[in-house]
KOLNULO-293736 format. One record per residue (C-alpha): residue number from 1; residue in one letter; z, y, x. Coordinates in steps of 0.05 Angstrom, whole numbers, plus 5000, padded with zeros to 4 digits. Example, Ala and Ser with C-alpha at 12.3 -4.5 7.8 and 13.67 -1.06 7.14 Angstrom:
BEGIN
+-----+------+------+-------+------+
:  nr : rest :   up : north : east :
+-----+------+------+-------+------+
:   1 :    A : 5156 :  4910 : 5246 :
:   2 :    S : 5143 :  4979 : 5273 :
+-----+------+------+-------+------+
This chain:
BEGIN
+-----+------+------+-------+------+
:  nr : rest :   up : north : east :
+-----+------+------+-------+------+
:   1 :    M : 4733 :  4815 : 5042 :
:   2 :    K : 4780 :  4764 : 5068 :
:   3 :    T : 4789 :  4781 : 5135 :
:   4 :    V : 4832 :  4831 : 5168 :
:   5 :    A : 4766 :  4844 : 5223 :
:   6 :    E : 4729 :  4858 : 5154 :
:   7 :    L : 4784 :  4906 : 5132 :
:   8 :    L : 4778 :  4943 : 5194 :
:   9 :    K : 4707 :  4964 : 5179 :
:  10 :    V : 4722 :  4985 : 5115 :
:  11 :    I : 4781 :  5034 : 5140 :
:  12 :    D : 4740 :  5054 : 5201 :
:  13 :    L : 4715 :  5128 : 5202 :
:  14 :    E : 4643 :  5164 : 5224 :
:  15 :    Q : 4659 :  5243 : 5244 :
:  16 :    I : 4608 :  5277 : 5216 :
:  17 :    E : 4638 :  5353 : 5235 :
:  18 :    T : 4703 :  5370 : 5275 :
:  19 :    N : 4756 :  5351 : 5228 :
:  20 :    I : 4713 :  5319 : 5181 :
:  21 :    F : 4710 :  5248 : 5171 :
:  22 :    R : 4668 :  5195 : 5119 :
:  23 :    G : 4684 :  5129 : 5110 :
:  24 :    P : 4658 :  5074 : 5059 :
:  25 :    S : 4693 :  5047 : 5000 :
:  26 :    H : 4704 :  4976 : 4969 :
:  27 :    D : 4733 :  4937 : 4909 :
:  28 :    I : 4792 :  4894 : 4900 :
:  29 :    G : 4772 :  4876 : 4833 :
:  30 :    S : 4794 :  4945 : 4801 :
:  31 :    G : 4736 :  4966 : 4793 :
:  32 :    R : 4762 :  5031 : 4834 :
:  33 :    V : 4779 :  5058 : 4898 :
:  34 :    F : 4841 :  5016 : 4912 :
:  35 :    G : 4895 :  5077 : 4938 :
:  36 :    G : 4917 :  5038 : 5003 :
:  37 :    Q : 4850 :  5044 : 5024 :
:  38 :    V : 4847 :  5127 : 5017 :
:  39 :    L : 4923 :  5122 : 5049 :
:  40 :    S : 4898 :  5087 : 5105 :
:  41 :    Q : 4831 :  5119 : 5127 :
:  42 :    S : 4860 :  5187 : 5113 :
:  43 :    L : 4913 :  5164 : 5165 :
:  44 :    H : 4859 :  5146 : 5209 :
:  45 :    A : 4825 :  5222 : 5206 :
:  46 :    A : 4890 :  5248 : 5220 :
:  47 :    M : 4902 :  5203 : 5285 :
:  48 :    H : 4836 :  5227 : 5305 :
:  49 :    T : 4866 :  5305 : 5314 :
:  50 :    V : 4935 :  5280 : 5344 :
:  51 :    P : 4948 :  5266 : 5413 :
:  52 :    E : 4955 :  5187 : 5424 :
:  53 :    D : 5030 :  5191 : 5445 :
:  54 :    R : 5044 :  5223 : 5377 :
:  55 :    K : 5059 :  5177 : 5326 :
:  56 :    M : 5053 :  5176 : 5252 :
:  57 :    H : 5128 :  5168 : 5220 :
:  58 :    S : 5116 :  5203 : 5148 :
:  59 :    M : 5061 :  5203 : 5099 :
:  60 :    H : 5067 :  5241 : 5029 :
:  61 :    A : 4997 :  5225 : 4985 :
:  62 :    Y : 4982 :  5248 : 4913 :
:  63 :    F : 4927 :  5205 : 4884 :
:  64 :    I : 4894 :  5262 : 4834 :
:  65 :    L : 4827 :  5220 : 4810 :
:  66 :    A : 4798 :  5157 : 4806 :
:  67 :    G : 4755 :  5138 : 4861 :
:  68 :    D : 4686 :  5115 : 4857 :
:  69 :    I : 4678 :  5052 : 4891 :
:  70 :    Q : 4599 :  5065 : 4897 :
:  71 :    A : 4600 :  5128 : 4934 :
:  72 :    P : 4631 :  5142 : 5012 :
:  73 :    I : 4694 :  5185 : 5011 :
:  74 :    V : 4696 :  5247 : 5066 :
:  75 :    Y : 4759 :  5274 : 5093 :
:  76 :    D : 4776 :  5341 : 5114 :
:  77 :    V : 4835 :  5342 : 5159 :
:  78 :    D : 4871 :  5411 : 5165 :
:  79 :    R : 4911 :  5413 : 5230 :
:  80 :    T : 4970 :  5456 : 5201 :
:  81 :    R : 5005 :  5454 : 5268 :
:  82 :    D : 5025 :  5424 : 5329 :
:  83 :    G : 5096 :  5429 : 5351 :
:  84 :    G : 5135 :  5410 : 5411 :
:  85 :    S : 5156 :  5349 : 5381 :
:  86 :    F : 5124 :  5345 : 5317 :
:  87 :    T : 5037 :  5350 : 5290 :
:  88 :    T : 5026 :  5363 : 5219 :
:  89 :    R : 4956 :  5353 : 5192 :
:  90 :    R : 4944 :  5358 : 5116 :
:  91 :    V : 4886 :  5313 : 5095 :
:  92 :    R : 4836 :  5320 : 5032 :
:  93 :    A : 4791 :  5266 : 5000 :
:  94 :    I : 4721 :  5288 : 4973 :
:  95 :    Q : 4679 :  5256 : 4933 :
:  96 :    H : 4620 :  5281 : 4888 :
:  97 :    G : 4650 :  5355 : 4913 :
:  98 :    R : 4723 :  5333 : 4871 :
:  99 :    E : 4782 :  5326 : 4909 :
: 100 :    I : 4809 :  5259 : 4896 :
: 101 :    F : 4862 :  5252 : 4931 :
: 102 :    V : 4914 :  5297 : 4984 :
: 103 :    T : 4957 :  5281 : 5038 :
: 104 :    S : 5008 :  5307 : 5092 :
: 105 :    I : 5019 :  5273 : 5152 :
: 106 :    S : 5075 :  5284 : 5207 :
: 107 :    F : 5069 :  5254 : 5283 :
: 108 :    H : 5131 :  5250 : 5322 :
: 109 :    R : 5132 :  5243 : 5402 :
: 110 :    H : 5185 :  5188 : 5419 :
: 111 :    E : 5255 :  5214 : 5427 :
: 112 :    D : 5320 :  5173 : 5438 :
: 113 :    G : 5368 :  5180 : 5386 :
: 114 :    I : 5430 :  5148 : 5348 :
: 115 :    S : 5417 :  5092 : 5299 :
: 116 :    H : 5434 :  5046 : 5245 :
: 117 :    Q : 5393 :  5010 : 5186 :
: 118 :    I : 5406 :  4970 : 5125 :
: 119 :    A : 5415 :  4900 : 5122 :
: 120 :    M : 5359 :  4861 : 5102 :
: 121 :    P : 5375 :  4811 : 5037 :
: 122 :    D : 5378 :  4739 : 5045 :
: 123 :    I : 5315 :  4713 : 5035 :
: 124 :    T : 5285 :  4643 : 5032 :
: 125 :    P : 5239 :  4647 : 5095 :
: 126 :    P : 5160 :  4658 : 5088 :
: 127 :    D : 5143 :  4582 : 5127 :
: 128 :    Q : 5185 :  4551 : 5063 :
: 129 :    L : 5131 :  4587 : 5002 :
: 130 :    L : 5065 :  4597 : 4975 :
: 131 :    S : 5021 :  4652 : 4983 :
: 132 :    D : 4988 :  4678 : 4928 :
: 133 :    Q : 4924 :  4629 : 4952 :
: 134 :    D : 4964 :  4574 : 4937 :
: 135 :    M : 4992 :  4606 : 4871 :
: 136 :    L : 4931 :  4618 : 4849 :
: 137 :    K : 4909 :  4540 : 4861 :
: 138 :    K : 4967 :  4518 : 4824 :
: 139 :    F : 4982 :  4560 : 4770 :
: 140 :    G : 4917 :  4582 : 4752 :
: 141 :    E : 4901 :  4553 : 4687 :
: 142 :    T : 4973 :  4596 : 4667 :
: 143 :    M : 4945 :  4657 : 4697 :
: 144 :    P : 4925 :  4722 : 4666 :
: 145 :    E : 4848 :  4735 : 4676 :
: 146 :    S : 4873 :  4804 : 4701 :
: 147 :    L : 4912 :  4782 : 4759 :
: 148 :    K : 4871 :  4722 : 4773 :
: 149 :    R : 4821 :  4778 : 4792 :
: 150 :    M : 4873 :  4803 : 4834 :
: 151 :    V : 4887 :  4751 : 4868 :
: 152 :    R : 4831 :  4733 : 4907 :
: 153 :    P : 4816 :  4722 : 4982 :
: 154 :    R : 4844 :  4786 : 5013 :
: 155 :    P : 4856 :  4813 : 5089 :
: 156 :    I : 4922 :  4815 : 5071 :
: 157 :    L : 4963 :  4753 : 5063 :
: 158 :    F : 5027 :  4752 : 5012 :
: 159 :    K : 5076 :  4705 : 4996 :
: 160 :    P : 5130 :  4723 : 4939 :
: 161 :    L : 5191 :  4700 : 4936 :
: 162 :    D : 5184 :  4684 : 4862 :
: 163 :    P : 5112 :  4666 : 4852 :
: 164 :    T : 5105 :  4659 : 4770 :
: 165 :    S : 5146 :  4723 : 4768 :
: 166 :    F : 5077 :  4761 : 4744 :
: 167 :    F : 5055 :  4714 : 4685 :
: 168 :    R : 5115 :  4690 : 4659 :
: 169 :    K : 5137 :  4725 : 4587 :
: 170 :    E : 5203 :  4740 : 4598 :
: 171 :    K : 5256 :  4805 : 4620 :
: 172 :    M : 5265 :  4793 : 4695 :
: 173 :    E : 5309 :  4839 : 4733 :
: 174 :    P : 5269 :  4901 : 4767 :
: 175 :    Q : 5259 :  4880 : 4828 :
: 176 :    Q : 5222 :  4829 : 4884 :
: 177 :    S : 5216 :  4807 : 4946 :
: 178 :    I : 5147 :  4783 : 4981 :
: 179 :    W : 5127 :  4774 : 5049 :
: 180 :    F : 5061 :  4801 : 5083 :
: 181 :    K : 5017 :  4801 : 5146 :
: 182 :    A : 4944 :  4816 : 5161 :
: 183 :    N : 4900 :  4757 : 5143 :
: 184 :    G : 4881 :  4750 : 5231 :
: 185 :    D : 4897 :  4778 : 5293 :
: 186 :    V : 4898 :  4854 : 5298 :
: 187 :    P : 4882 :  4894 : 5369 :
: 188 :    A : 4940 :  4907 : 5414 :
: 189 :    D : 4940 :  4985 : 5383 :
: 190 :    Q : 4990 :  5012 : 5348 :
: 191 :    R : 4951 :  5063 : 5309 :
: 192 :    I : 4912 :  5011 : 5280 :
: 193 :    H : 4978 :  4966 : 5257 :
: 194 :    R : 5004 :  5032 : 5223 :
: 195 :    R : 4932 :  5047 : 5183 :
: 196 :    I : 4939 :  4965 : 5157 :
: 197 :    L : 5015 :  4983 : 5142 :
: 198 :    A : 4989 :  5040 : 5101 :
: 199 :    Y : 4928 :  4996 : 5065 :
: 200 :    A : 4986 :  4942 : 5038 :
: 201 :    T : 5040 :  4987 : 5023 :
: 202 :    D : 4997 :  5003 : 4956 :
: 203 :    Y : 5003 :  4926 : 4937 :
: 204 :    N : 5065 :  4905 : 4894 :
: 205 :    L : 5103 :  4966 : 4880 :
: 206 :    L : 5088 :  4985 : 4808 :
: 207 :    S : 5084 :  4907 : 4781 :
: 208 :    S : 5172 :  4913 : 4804 :
: 209 :    A : 5175 :  4966 : 4742 :
: 210 :    I : 5136 :  4919 : 4706 :
: 211 :    L : 5182 :  4865 : 4713 :
: 212 :    P : 5239 :  4888 : 4657 :
: 213 :    H : 5183 :  4893 : 4603 :
: 214 :    R : 5141 :  4822 : 4608 :
: 215 :    D : 5182 :  4792 : 4547 :
: 216 :    K : 5145 :  4851 : 4510 :
: 217 :    I : 5075 :  4873 : 4545 :
: 218 :    D : 5021 :  4830 : 4581 :
: 219 :    F : 4985 :  4864 : 4643 :
: 220 :    K : 4916 :  4863 : 4602 :
: 221 :    D : 4970 :  4917 : 4561 :
: 222 :    L : 4983 :  4970 : 4611 :
: 223 :    M : 4936 :  5019 : 4647 :
: 224 :    M : 4966 :  5026 : 4715 :
: 225 :    A : 4950 :  5070 : 4773 :
: 226 :    S : 4988 :  5100 : 4832 :
: 227 :    L : 5004 :  5171 : 4819 :
: 228 :    D : 5042 :  5195 : 4892 :
: 229 :    H : 5057 :  5144 : 4940 :
: 230 :    A : 5113 :  5161 : 4999 :
: 231 :    L : 5113 :  5125 : 5059 :
: 232 :    W : 5161 :  5127 : 5133 :
: 233 :    I : 5161 :  5085 : 5190 :
: 234 :    H : 5212 :  5080 : 5227 :
: 235 :    R : 5190 :  5042 : 5288 :
: 236 :    D : 5129 :  5006 : 5322 :
: 237 :    I : 5103 :  4943 : 5274 :
: 238 :    Q : 5066 :  4887 : 5284 :
: 239 :    I : 5023 :  4876 : 5223 :
: 240 :    D : 4995 :  4806 : 5245 :
: 241 :    N : 5074 :  4778 : 5243 :
: 242 :    W : 5103 :  4765 : 5174 :
: 243 :    L : 5146 :  4823 : 5149 :
: 244 :    L : 5187 :  4828 : 5082 :
: 245 :    F : 5170 :  4879 : 5025 :
: 246 :    H : 5240 :  4884 : 4992 :
: 247 :    L : 5224 :  4928 : 4921 :
: 248 :    D : 5254 :  4951 : 4861 :
: 249 :    S : 5251 :  4995 : 4810 :
: 250 :    P : 5309 :  5043 : 4783 :
: 251 :    W : 5273 :  5074 : 4729 :
: 252 :    A : 5210 :  5074 : 4683 :
: 253 :    G : 5196 :  5124 : 4629 :
: 254 :    G : 5151 :  5173 : 4602 :
: 255 :    G : 5079 :  5132 : 4618 :
: 256 :    R : 5110 :  5124 : 4681 :
: 257 :    G : 5139 :  5072 : 4737 :
: 258 :    F : 5189 :  5090 : 4792 :
: 259 :    A : 5189 :  5034 : 4843 :
: 260 :    R : 5216 :  5037 : 4919 :
: 261 :    G : 5216 :  4993 : 4980 :
: 262 :    S : 5242 :  4977 : 5053 :
: 263 :    I : 5198 :  4927 : 5094 :
: 264 :    F : 5241 :  4886 : 5140 :
: 265 :    T : 5208 :  4845 : 5209 :
: 266 :    E : 5235 :  4770 : 5201 :
: 267 :    D : 5292 :  4777 : 5248 :
: 268 :    G : 5316 :  4832 : 5197 :
: 269 :    V : 5298 :  4903 : 5234 :
: 270 :    L : 5271 :  4955 : 5192 :
: 271 :    V : 5212 :  4984 : 5205 :
: 272 :    A : 5193 :  5025 : 5140 :
: 273 :    S : 5210 :  5052 : 5075 :
: 274 :    L : 5173 :  5073 : 5021 :
: 275 :    V : 5175 :  5101 : 4943 :
: 276 :    Q : 5120 :  5105 : 4895 :
: 277 :    E : 5108 :  5131 : 4821 :
: 278 :    G : 5051 :  5107 : 4785 :
: 279 :    L : 5021 :  5111 : 4712 :
: 280 :    M : 5044 :  5048 : 4665 :
: 281 :    R : 5013 :  5077 : 4605 :
: 282 :    V : 5018 :  5014 : 4542 :
: 283 :    R : 4943 :  5018 : 4517 :
: 284 :    D : 4938 :  5034 : 4440 :
: 285 :    R : 4919 :  4956 : 4417 :
: 286 :    K : 4883 :  4985 : 4354 :
: 287 :    R : 4843 :  5020 : 4384 :
: 288 :    G : 4823 :  4959 : 4442 :
+-----+------+------+-------+------+
């Protein structure tokens, strides 16, 4: 899957009953359903049950079981609340009769109000950086095989500020900045832009928690998986323009890593915030 047009086919859903939808799966190289796919499809399912003038502003999700890429996913939407300003939905993702994912999503009608935001860090602009595909061509011989499998042609383009941080064997600060955007034009429908953003936010977060341990641990020595994920969208976004992931990991321990991020436009407008906790279990090398 190389373009955002192909991605939109994957994250689209078939309605099979009132409040029940079904979507396909695809493999990004990990051998299991990508968390961003389920985030995006569950958001789409909820959107089907909400008036168009109410926009998703927050999403809180738990990944319960690894998804089977060979099977479709059924999404069951619970219409939790329809209020005067806010609409709340709970969505369950089901495969083989088991719940693999659950999320609560809140939608809000437009309101004016006081506003402020943090400043975007002073970061090299995207037109001066290598893409992940350029990085593969330039550094492919020194990149670990596990990372090469992930850096395949994708519907989301990424330009990391430090492209070598993922395969250098040295201790680094638990933070990184990565520009990203959709690989292709996106229809002028804000709901679609938010669905693609939800898909993209499951990339890169946990890797921030690995950086302080790169002098001791290879990617192949880690078992990693998203456990929970929260996303807040503060204002309308244009996913086919460059956006900045500014990520950091304030803590890791007990087999888990915690990371958080801010998403800015090129001109410094904060459009979204996110946090994630994930499994970061060191494999027992003696057991293989």
